[in-house]
N, C-alpha and C positions, 0 to 999 in steps of 0.2 A: 457486415451483418448489423442490422438495427433491431433493437429490442425496445418495445414500449411497455412501460409500467403503468398501472392504473394511477390516476391522479391522486386518489386518497392515499395509496401506498407511498407515493413520492412525498406527500405532505408529512406522513408519519415518519419517514426516514429523515427528512430535513429537520423535523422537531427533535428526533433522537440525536442528530448531529449537533444541534445547538445545545441540548442538555448535557452532552458529554464532551463538548469542545473538540470534535473531530470533523473531518471532511467526509463528504459522501463517498469519495474514492476509498477512504480508509474503511468505511462501513462495508462497502461492496467487496473490498479486498478481504476483510474479515469473514464475510459470508463465503467467499471462495475458499478460504482456508478451512472453514468448517466442512464444506462440501468435499474437499480433498481428504480431510480427516475421516469422513464417513466412508468414502470410496476406498481408501487405502488401508484403513484400520491402523493408521500411524498417528502419533501425537506430535511428532517433530516434523513440521511442515516448512519447506523452503519454496519461496515464490519469487520469480524474477519480476522486477518492476522497472519500467523505463523512467529515466530522469533526463531532463534536458535543461541545460543551463550553461551559458558561456561564462564561466567563472574567471577566465583569463582575459584581461583587457585587449590584448592583441588579436583576439578572435572575434570581437564584437562586430567588426566591419566585414568579416569573411562571410560570403554567401555559401550556404550549404546546411545540411541537416546534421546537427550534432546531438547525439543521444548516447547515453550509457545505460547499461542494465545493471542494477544492483540486486543482489539476492538477499531477500529478507527471510530470516529464520524465525518462525513462531512455534513456541512449544505450548501446545494446547492440552487442556484436560477436559474430560466430559462434564465436570462439575462447574466449569467456568461460566460466569454470567456473560451475556453478550456485551454489556458495557465494559466489563473487564477486558474482553478480547479486543474491543475497539481501542481501548486505552493502550493495550500491549502493542497493537498494530501501529498506533500513532508513535509510540516511543521507538519502535523498531524502524519505522520509516524515517523519523527525524534523525536517528543515529546514522542511518545509511546515507542520508542526504549530506550530512557533515563530512563523511569520509569518501564520498564518491569520486573525488579528484585525485586520490592517492594513486600513484603510478607503480606498476610492477617493475622491478629491476630487470635490466636486459640480461 
């Protein structure tokens, strides 16, 4: 599925990203969290997010699709500013990227 956004909106979003030191992905993920909060009437939102990186040297030459899903937990409030939510999303994403390679015991 492809979604086209108006050029002016894209410029506004990119400016917001620069001002708040976040990526467009984090901004859109934050918007998705707000949407889920509105639809579910819940403030504790968990979203699965794909991460792909071959962090082990022995896998660098292996052909194939390596992806993990990390679950990000965002605790939202109705009084939260969007810049605060984007910052919270950034912190949560960064935290989960650091721990993505932990293995579960057999």
